[in-house]
C-alpha positions, 0 to 999 in steps of 0.5 A: 466645106469645098476644101473638106470635100476635095480632101475626101476625094483625094483620100478616096482616089489615093486608096483606089490607086493603091489598090491598083499598084499593090499586091493584095485584094479589094472587097467587102467584109461581113460588116459591109466595109470596103477593105483593101488588104495586102497578101501578106496581111501587113497592110490594110485600109478600109473606109468607114463612111456614113450619113444620118438623116434625122427627123422629129415631130413634137406632139405636145408643144403648147408654148411653141418652144420646139420645132419640127425638123428634118436634118442631116444629123451626121456626115462622117468620113473615116479611113482606118489603116494597118501599116507594117503589120503592127501600126494602126491609125484612124482619120475621121471627120464630120462635115454635117454642119455644112461649112464646118469640118469637125475633127473626130477620131485621129490617132496612131496606135501600136499593137505589136504586144500580145492582146494589147495596144497603145493609142496616141491622138484624139479619141473617145475616153472610156466612160460607159458602154453607150458612150464608147459604142459607135453611133452605127450600133445604137439601138435608139436614135440618140444616146440616153440622158446621162451619156449626153450630159456627162460625156467625156467625148474625144480628148487628145491623149495616150491610151493603153488597152489590154484584153484577154481571159481571166480563167475562162472569163473574157475581160477588157481594160482601158486606161488613158491620160488626156489633155484637150480635145482637138475640136471644142466649139467653145474654144472660139470664145477664148483668146489663144493666149488663155492656158488650156488646163483640161487634163485628166485620166480615165479607166474602164474595166469590163468582163463578159462571162458567157454562161452558155451558148445562149446567155452572156453577162456583161459587167463593168466599172469606169472612172474619169478624173478631169480638170476644167477646160481653162483658167476660168475654173468653170464646168457645165452639164446640159442635155436635150430631151434625147433628140437634137432636133428642136435644139433646146437643152432644157436641162442645164446647170449653167456655169458652175464656178470655182471648180478644182476638178470633176470626178465621173463614175460609171457602172454598166451591165448587160444581159443577153439571152438569145435575141433578147438584150438588156442593158443599163448604166448609171453615171455620177458626176462629182464637182469638187470646188477649189480649196479657197471656195466658200461654195459647196461641192456638187453631185449629179447623177443619171441612168438608163435601162433598156430591153431590146428584142430582135424579132428575126433572131439575131444577136449582137456579138461581144467584141473582146478587143473593145469590150463592147457589143458590136453591130446587128447583122441580119441573117437574111438580106432580103427580109432584114432584121427587125427589132423592138425596144423600150428604154427608161432614162433619168437625169438629175442636174439639181443639187440644192446644197450646192445651189445648182438647179439644172433640172431633172427629167425622166423619159420613156422611149419605144423603138422599132428598127429595121436593118435591111442589110449590114449597110442600112438602118431605119430607126423610129421611136416615140418618146414621152418626156417628163421634166421638172420645173427647173428644166427651163434651159437656164431660165430662158423659158417659164415652164411652170410648176409641173415642168415642160412635159412633151412627147415626140416621134423621131426617125433616123436613117443611117447609111454606112459603108 
């Protein structure tokens, strides 16, 4: 931890010295980032530093399985740069675990092509809008069930992105091939001589026609093909009840054996009308067994839908380069922006034919957010959790025939610059 903080301080000091000795300007942009840019625009550096304070209080926990907690959910430090006009890079770490530095985005890119770029390194693979969206932009404190269970997360790979317009319709295409992630907790469980085999490919295509100045529609599809992490040919899907506090993954398939590869498919859609934002996604994961296996293939699914309303009239801009919705920027930094939202989410990790019973769950979440300025966000939510009898954390708990249903209050305070 000490070495990590020393490294962060060195990067900050180097940035400050660079601003002093180079011809350019240093200042804050409209999203609240501190940016240094050379006069000719060939060089640019800005910080993306943030921390998240998270807390959860459980109202219904008869067996004392869960625990009320407040913790440092994330503590991220990132430096994003443009070099010699066409080269871009990002260096991003998370130090929230105290004694553990976790690698996040670390990549080098080239964008000297028209409306496109190449990216090489460790970055998120394209499966769904909520998976790709920065946690700074999330409307609820945590991502929905299917994104937690089926996430591709960051992998080491090569990506080609293209964006533009088909006639008058904006579109974004992302394609990539990848190997392993640079930071997998389970890697410590394996000897170094074990071959890593978790290769794959991802593709996502979205379009967002603007019907008029008040109305926009977003539609997209995505697919990811991936191999198991190593020669054990085992995969696992699991999820907490949309909060990291309590740290119990009730829904868990346990290890699924004799896997050849996994196919993930995603459908996504959004509809924005003035300050109303509706968004929904559906994810399916097909687990294909090896040819020699006598076991059946398995299939799991999940989805979510939410409606959010910015009471103070703001709306999220659609970002053509990323194919995502961006940050909610308050119109008034004294009053800030206020937002209410409701979300339904579903996850099914049962497949009787394959003999896998990871459980099912349905959540309803009500949220209230306040954005006092572009650099601070306060989120509160109340969630009702309905879980099946198989949602027992790999059999660790006797949840009964009706499942371990519960409800909780959660808050998240986010500060970033």
